[in-house]
C-alpha positions in Angstrom: 0.1 0.0 -0.1 1.5 3.5 -0.9 3.0 5.4 2.0 3.4 2.3 4.2 6.4 0.5 2.7 8.5 1.1 5.8 6.1 -0.9 8.0 6.0 -4.6 8.5 2.4 -5.6 8.9 1.9 -8.7 10.8 -1.2 -10.5 9.7 -1.2 -14.1 11.1 -4.1 -16.5 11.0 -5.2 -15.7 14.5 -5.9 -12.1 15.5 -3.5 -10.7 18.2 -1.9 -7.5 19.1 1.6 -7.2 17.6 3.0 -6.4 21.0 1.6 -9.7 22.4 3.3 -13.1 21.8 1.3 -15.4 19.4 0.4 -18.9 20.6 3.2 -20.4 18.3 5.9 -17.9 19.1 8.7 -20.1 20.4 11.1 -19.3 23.4 14.1 -19.9 21.2 13.0 -17.2 18.7 12.4 -14.8 21.5 15.9 -15.3 23.1 17.6 -15.0 19.5 15.8 -11.7 19.2 17.0 -10.7 22.7 20.7 -11.7 22.0 20.8 -10.0 18.8 19.4 -6.8 20.5 22.0 -6.9 23.4 25.0 -7.4 21.2 23.9 -4.6 18.8 23.3 -2.2 21.9 26.5 -2.6 23.5 28.8 -2.8 20.6 27.5 0.4 18.9 27.8 2.6 22.1 30.8 1.0 23.8 33.3 4.0 23.7 30.8 6.3 25.4 30.2 3.6 28.0 34.1 3.5 28.5 34.1 7.4 29.0 31.3 7.1 31.5 33.5 4.6 33.6 36.5 6.8 33.4 34.5 9.8 34.5 32.9 8.0 37.6 36.2 6.6 39.0 36.8 8.1 42.4 40.3 9.5 43.0 41.5 9.1 39.4 45.0 9.6 38.2 45.8 13.3 37.1 46.0 12.2 33.4 42.5 10.6 33.7 40.7 13.7 34.7 38.5 15.1 32.0 36.4 18.2 31.5 33.7 16.5 29.4 32.9 13.9 26.9 34.7 15.7 23.9 37.8 16.3 26.1 37.8 12.7 27.2 37.6 11.4 23.7 40.3 13.7 22.4 42.6 13.1 25.5 42.2 9.2 25.3 42.7 9.1 21.7 45.9 11.3 21.8 47.4 9.7 24.8 46.4 6.1 24.6 45.3 5.6 21.0 42.0 5.5 19.5 41.7 1.8 19.9 41.9 2.0 23.7 38.2 3.3 23.5 37.2 -0.3 22.8 39.2 -1.9 25.6 37.0 -4.6 27.2 34.5 -4.9 24.4 35.1 -8.7 24.0 33.7 -9.1 27.5 30.4 -7.3 26.7 30.1 -9.2 23.4 30.6 -12.6 25.2 28.2 -11.8 28.0 25.6 -9.6 26.3 24.2 -12.1 23.9 23.3 -14.8 26.5 22.3 -12.2 29.1 19.9 -10.3 26.8 18.5 -13.7 25.6 17.6 -14.4 29.3 16.5 -10.8 29.8 14.0 -10.6 26.9 12.7 -14.1 27.5 12.1 -13.4 31.0 10.3 -10.2 30.2 7.9 -11.7 27.6 7.0 -14.8 29.8 6.3 -12.7 33.0 4.6 -10.0 30.9 2.3 -12.7 29.3 1.6 -14.2 32.7 0.6 -11.0 34.2 -1.8 -10.2 31.3 0.4 -7.3 30.0 -0.2 -8.4 26.3 -4.0 -7.8 26.6 -5.3 -4.7 25.0 -4.9 -1.5 27.1 -2.3 -0.1 29.2 -0.7 -2.2 31.8 2.2 -0.3 33.6 2.5 -2.7 36.6 2.9 -5.6 34.3 5.5 -3.7 32.3 7.5 -2.7 35.5 7.2 -6.3 37.1 8.3 -7.8 33.9 11.3 -5.5 33.6 12.3 -6.1 37.2 12.2 -9.9 36.9 14.1 -9.7 33.6 17.0 -7.8 35.0 17.3 -9.9 38.2 17.7 -13.0 35.9 20.1 -11.4 33.3 22.3 -9.5 35.8 23.2 -12.7 37.7 24.8 -13.9 34.4 26.1 -10.6 33.2 27.7 -9.2 36.5 31.0 -10.9 36.2 31.4 -9.8 32.6 30.5 -6.2 33.6 33.2 -6.4 36.3 35.8 -7.5 33.8 34.7 -4.8 31.4 35.1 -2.0 33.8 38.6 -3.3 35.1 39.7 -3.2 31.5 38.2 0.3 30.8 39.9 2.2 33.7 43.0 4.3 32.9 46.3 2.4 32.9 44.5 -1.0 33.2 47.2 -3.6 33.5 45.1 -6.3 31.9 45.9 -7.7 28.3 42.9 -9.6 27.5 39.5 -10.7 29.0 41.1 -14.0 30.1 44.0 -12.3 31.7 41.8 -10.0 33.6 39.5 -12.8 34.7 42.3 -15.0 35.9 44.1 -12.0 37.7 40.9 -10.9 39.6 40.0 -14.4 40.6 43.5 -15.1 41.8 44.0 -12.0 43.8 40.4 -11.4 45.0 38.5 -14.5 44.6 35.0 -15.3 43.2 33.4 -12.6 45.4 35.0 -9.9 43.4 32.8 -10.8 40.5 29.7 -10.4 42.5 30.6 -7.8 45.2 28.6 -5.2 43.2 25.6 -7.5 42.4 23.3 -6.3 45.2 24.2 -2.6 44.2 23.7 -3.4 40.6 20.3 -4.9 41.3 19.5 -1.8 43.5 20.2 0.3 40.4 19.1 -1.9 37.6 15.7 -3.0 39.2 14.3 0.6 39.3 16.1 1.4 35.9 14.5 -1.4 34.1 11.2 -0.9 35.8 11.2 2.8 34.8 12.4 2.1 31.3 10.0 -0.7 30.5 7.0 1.3 31.9 8.1 4.5 30.0 8.7 2.4 26.9 5.4 0.6 26.9 3.6 3.9 27.7 5.4 5.9 24.9 5.0 3.3 22.3 1.2 3.1 23.0 1.0 6.9 22.8 3.0 7.3 19.8 1.1 4.5 17.9 -2.2 6.2 19.2 -1.1 9.6 17.9 -0.1 8.1 14.6 -3.6 6.4 14.1 -2.3 3.0 14.3 -3.3 2.0 17.7 -5.5 -0.9 16.5 -3.2 -2.2 13.7 -0.7 -4.9 14.4 2.3 -3.2 12.9 6.1 -2.9 13.5 7.2 0.8 13.0 10.9 1.4 13.6 10.5 5.2 14.3 8.0 4.5 17.1 10.1 1.8 18.8 13.4 3.8 18.3 12.0 7.1 19.6 10.1 5.4 22.6 13.4 3.3 23.4 15.6 6.4 23.2 13.5 8.6 25.6 12.7 5.8 28.1 16.4 4.8 28.4 17.6 8.5 28.8 15.0 9.0 31.4 15.8 5.9 33.3 19.6 6.5 33.1 19.4 10.1 34.6 17.2 8.8 37.4 19.5 6.0 38.4 22.9 7.7 37.9 23.8 8.0 41.8 23.6 4.1 42.0 25.7 3.7 38.9 28.4 5.7 40.4 28.5 3.4 43.5 28.4 0.4 41.2 31.5 1.7 39.4 33.5 2.2 42.6 32.8 -1.2 43.8 33.6 -2.9 40.4 36.8 -1.0 39.9 38.1 -0.9 43.5 40.6 -3.7 42.9 42.4 -1.6 40.4 42.6 1.4 42.8 45.7 2.5 44.9 43.5 4.0 47.5 43.3 1.8 50.5 39.9 3.0 51.6 38.4 2.3 48.2 40.0 -1.1 48.0 38.3 -2.0 51.4 34.8 -0.9 50.6 32.5 -4.0 51.2 29.3 -2.8 49.7 26.7 -0.2 48.8 26.8 1.8 52.0 30.6 1.8 52.3 31.0 3.1 48.8 28.3 5.7 49.1 30.0 6.9 52.3 33.2 7.2 50.6 31.7 9.2 47.6 29.7 11.5 50.0 32.6 12.3 52.3 35.0 13.1 49.4 32.7 14.9 46.9 29.3 15.5 48.5 26.1 15.2 46.6 27.7 16.2 43.3 30.0 13.1 43.4 26.9 10.9 42.8 26.1 12.6 39.6 29.6 12.3 37.9 29.3 10.9 34.4 25.5 11.4 34.3 25.8 13.2 30.9 27.8 10.4 29.5 25.4 7.8 30.9 22.5 9.5 29.3 24.3 9.8 26.0 25.1 6.2 26.3 21.7 5.0 27.5 19.4 7.0 25.2 20.8 5.7 21.8 21.8 2.3 23.2 18.3 1.7 24.5 16.8 2.9 21.2 19.3 0.6 19.3 18.3 -2.3 21.7 14.5 -2.0 21.5 14.6 -1.4 17.8 16.8 -4.5 17.2 14.7 -6.7 19.4 11.4 -5.4 17.9 12.6 -5.9 14.3 13.9 -9.4 15.1 10.6 -10.1 17.1 8.6 -9.0 14.0 10.5 -11.1 11.7 10.0 -14.2 13.7 6.4 -13.5 14.3 5.8 -13.2 10.5 8.0 -16.4 9.8 6.1 -18.5 12.3 2.7 -17.0 11.4 3.3 -18.1 7.7 4.4 -21.6 8.8 
């Protein structure tokens, strides 16, 4: 139909909303869509994520103090080489695929069980689905995130993912890979709940305003816009907890004795408060939002297009 070439219309034998799972939609297809989304999201925005980590480190070396995102990119590229902006990417790629497969599979299963796929607006189902999804996926992803941030810090001594993992395990034990997990959940559960609720609400609002609220259709612009706005909002709101998480995940690479002995969320928060006050909890917020908004847009767009593809294939089979 003229003027609608950019939309993928899903018209299976049974009538169902595009946002819901059709009866024959397999868990494997859903996990494949999630894995594709996770790798796409983290790979594209990785350099900005590295800048965020650098800007959040407490008591950084003088050569790792940056006045902003532009200054950080220029300084790192000049002093360490452009390739250093991608240090630790292998850890994200290795962990993001399986973690996001679990993430979106849990999201869809819980959402379906809570009736979130029925017609209408269901913010509680969206928030609960997001919270359950992040608890499941972070249990898998947390060690990879620790390795990633250890490799991202200035003057990181690690040559590779395996070298970093072995060194951290040998020097600090298995606990080092999960010391930040409670803090991570304290941050990611509200982050994901906010993000999923905002995403679901914005998607329905944008579809309604475009006059397609009753049509089962995949629209890239709608999902990209809703994902970007939802991700940016959630990232800004949870930045203080992200700063605490960064301190805990990079403490083993610090030369500061107090930081190295921080045992959890309250220890880390106390260090930040005593040294920098309230402003210390918002370091790197701009880089976090700049990372989260487009990466969430990429993630949701990639997931929705993969989901639309699998729905169409299974509907035609």
